[in-house]
Structures are given as C-alpha cells and as structure tokens.
C-alpha positions as a Markdown table, in Angstrom:
| # | Residue | x | y | z |
|---|---|---|---|---|
| 1 | Met | 8.1 | 29.2 | -4.0 |
| 2 | Val | 7.4 | 25.6 | -4.8 |
| 3 | Thr | 9.0 | 24.3 | -7.9 |
| 4 | Leu | 7.3 | 21.8 | -10.2 |
| 5 | Leu | 9.8 | 19.2 | -9.2 |
| 6 | Asp | 8.9 | 19.7 | -5.5 |
| 7 | Ala | 5.2 | 19.4 | -6.3 |
| 8 | Phe | 5.7 | 16.2 | -8.2 |
| 9 | Gly | 7.9 | 14.8 | -5.4 |
| 10 | Leu | 5.1 | 15.6 | -2.9 |
| 11 | Ala | 2.5 | 14.0 | -5.1 |
| 12 | Phe | 4.7 | 10.9 | -5.6 |
| 13 | Met | 5.1 | 10.6 | -1.8 |
| 14 | Val | 1.4 | 10.9 | -1.2 |
| 15 | Phe | 0.7 | 8.3 | -4.0 |
| 16 | Val | 3.3 | 5.8 | -2.7 |
| 17 | His | 2.0 | 6.2 | 0.9 |
| 18 | Thr | -1.6 | 5.7 | -0.2 |
| 19 | Ala | -0.7 | 2.5 | -2.0 |
| 20 | Ala | 1.3 | 1.3 | 1.0 |
| 21 | Val | -1.6 | 1.8 | 3.4 |
| 22 | Ala | -4.1 | 0.2 | 1.0 |
| 23 | Leu | -1.8 | -2.9 | 0.6 |
| 24 | Leu | -1.2 | -3.1 | 4.3 |
| 25 | Thr | -4.9 | -2.8 | 5.1 |
| 26 | Arg | -5.7 | -5.6 | 2.6 |
| 27 | Phe | -2.9 | -7.8 | 4.0 |
| 28 | Phe | -4.2 | -7.3 | 7.6 |
| 29 | Arg | -7.8 | -7.9 | 6.5 |
| 30 | Val | -6.9 | -11.1 | 4.7 |
| 31 | Arg | -4.7 | -12.4 | 7.6 |
| 32 | Met | -6.9 | -11.5 | 10.5 |
| 33 | His | -9.9 | -13.7 | 11.3 |
| 34 | Thr | -11.6 | -11.2 | 13.5 |
| 35 | Arg | -14.0 | -8.5 | 12.5 |
| 36 | Trp | -11.9 | -5.5 | 13.8 |
| 37 | Gly | -8.4 | -7.0 | 13.8 |
| 38 | Gly | -7.5 | -5.8 | 10.3 |
| 39 | Leu | -8.6 | -2.2 | 11.0 |
| 40 | Val | -6.8 | -2.1 | 14.4 |
| 41 | Tyr | -3.6 | -3.4 | 13.0 |
| 42 | Ala | -3.8 | -1.1 | 9.9 |
| 43 | Leu | -4.4 | 2.0 | 12.1 |
| 44 | Ser | -1.7 | 1.1 | 14.6 |
| 45 | Leu | 1.1 | -0.2 | 12.3 |
| 46 | Ser | 0.7 | 1.8 | 9.1 |
| 47 | Pro | 1.8 | 5.1 | 10.6 |
| 48 | Phe | 5.2 | 3.6 | 11.4 |
| 49 | Val | 5.6 | 2.6 | 7.7 |
| 50 | Leu | 4.5 | 6.1 | 6.6 |
| 51 | Val | 6.9 | 7.8 | 9.0 |
| 52 | Ala | 9.8 | 5.6 | 7.7 |
| 53 | Gly | 8.7 | 6.4 | 4.1 |
| 54 | Thr | 8.6 | 10.1 | 4.8 |
| 55 | Leu | 12.1 | 10.1 | 6.3 |
| 56 | Phe | 13.4 | 8.1 | 3.3 |
| 57 | Phe | 11.7 | 10.2 | 0.6 |
| 58 | Ser | 12.3 | 13.6 | 2.2 |
| 59 | Gly | 15.7 | 12.9 | 3.8 |
| 60 | Val | 17.6 | 10.5 | 1.6 |
| 61 | Leu | 16.0 | 11.3 | -1.8 |
| 62 | Ala | 15.2 | 14.9 | -0.9 |
| 63 | Leu | 11.8 | 14.8 | -2.6 |
| 64 | Gly | 9.0 | 17.3 | -1.8 |
| 65 | Pro | 9.0 | 20.9 | -0.7 |
| 66 | Asp | 9.6 | 22.4 | 2.7 |
| 67 | Leu | 6.0 | 22.4 | 4.1 |
| 68 | Gly | 7.0 | 24.7 | 7.0 |
| 69 | Ser | 5.7 | 22.8 | 10.0 |
| 70 | Val | 5.5 | 19.4 | 11.4 |
| 71 | Gly | 1.7 | 19.6 | 11.5 |
| 72 | Ala | 1.5 | 20.2 | 7.7 |
| 73 | Val | 3.8 | 17.2 | 7.1 |
| 74 | Val | 1.7 | 14.9 | 9.3 |
| 75 | Met | -1.6 | 16.0 | 7.7 |
| 76 | Ile | -0.4 | 15.9 | 4.1 |
| 77 | Val | 2.1 | 13.0 | 4.0 |
| 78 | Ile | 0.7 | 10.8 | 6.8 |
| 79 | Ala | -3.0 | 11.5 | 7.6 |
| 80 | Leu | -4.2 | 12.1 | 4.0 |
| 81 | Pro | -2.7 | 8.9 | 2.6 |
| 82 | Met | -4.0 | 6.9 | 5.6 |
| 83 | Ala | -7.5 | 8.2 | 5.0 |
| 84 | Leu | -7.2 | 7.6 | 1.2 |
| 85 | Gly | -5.7 | 4.1 | 1.6 |
| 86 | Leu | -8.2 | 2.9 | 4.2 |
| 87 | Thr | -11.1 | 4.3 | 2.2 |
| 88 | Phe | -9.8 | 2.6 | -1.0 |
| 89 | Asp | -9.6 | -0.8 | 0.6 |
| 90 | Tyr | -12.7 | -0.7 | 2.8 |
| 91 | Ile | -15.1 | 1.0 | 0.3 |
| 92 | Trp | -13.9 | 0.4 | -3.2 |
| 93 | Met | -12.3 | -3.1 | -2.9 |
| 94 | Pro | -14.5 | -6.1 | -2.2 |
| 95 | Ala | -14.2 | -7.7 | 1.2 |
| 96 | Pro | -11.8 | -10.7 | 1.4 |
| 97 | Asp | -14.7 | -13.0 | 2.1 |
| 98 | Glu | -16.5 | -12.0 | -1.1 |
| 99 | Val | -13.6 | -13.0 | -3.4 |
| 100 | Asp | -14.0 | -16.4 | -5.0 |
| 101 | Leu | -10.8 | -18.4 | -5.0 |
| 102 | Pro | -10.2 | -21.7 | -6.8 |
| 103 | Glu | -10.2 | -24.9 | -4.6 |
| 104 | Lys | -6.8 | -25.9 | -5.8 |
| 105 | Trp | -4.2 | -24.0 | -7.7 |
| 106 | Glu | -1.7 | -26.1 | -9.7 |
| 107 | Arg | 1.3 | -24.4 | -11.2 |
| 108 | Glu | 2.1 | -25.8 | -14.6 |
| 109 | Asp | 5.7 | -27.0 | -14.9 |
| 110 | Pro | 7.2 | -25.8 | -18.2 |
| 111 | Glu | 9.6 | -28.7 | -18.3 |
| 112 | Gln | 6.8 | -31.2 | -17.9 |
| 113 | Ser | 4.6 | -29.7 | -20.6 |
| 114 | Arg | 7.6 | -29.6 | -22.9 |
| 115 | Arg | 8.3 | -33.3 | -22.3 |
| 116 | Glu | 4.7 | -34.2 | -23.0 |
| 117 | Arg | 4.8 | -32.3 | -26.3 |
| 118 | Leu | 7.9 | -34.2 | -27.3 |
| 119 | Arg | 6.5 | -37.6 | -26.5 |
| 120 | Pro | 5.3 | -39.6 | -29.6 |
C-alpha cells in the first residue's frame, strides 16, 4: 500500500524532473543556433540528469514508493517528465526568437545612486 508521503514524494520527483527538462530545453534552445540542435541536445542529455535525479531522490532522500519494476520507474519518473517538460517549452513558452530583449541592459550601482542623491 502506498502511503500519502510516498505519493507526495513521487509527485515531487515528477514535478522537479519536469521543471529540469523544461529549463534544460530552454537553455539548449537559446544557446543553439540551429533549428534542431536544441531538441537533439535536450533529448540526448536530459535523461542523464533525470537518472541522476532519480538516484538522488529515491536513494539518498528515500522519496517515492516502490514502483515494482524498472519499466514503471522509467515511464513515470523519466519518460513522463521528459514529455511534459518538452511540451511545456516547445508549445506553451514562446520561441527564443520571439522574445524581445533590450538593446543594452545597464545595472544600476546602488553606491552611485546614493552619491548622486547626496550631492548638493
């Protein structure tokens, strides 16, 4: 029987893995200047991050229930978050080319603004 804590642990793992895949996909889409480069890197490198996360969460932190088979773990904790994260970035988020960025971003120095306010 699965306890409530095990169910929350599994949901937390799926949520964190989905967010990681979405962030990795966005990172690769922004960095790659090719049409398919971001997708290829996301599909090839994200599973390594998810396997490491699964080993950490289920091994070190002992989150999640015993799913009974390796296939169930791969489908629920790796394949499902990959599909959700990729879908989130490619369908819901705007493409990196469509996002307007300022020409120049200047960071305001707090010391400089304080000195300007103190000047007579």
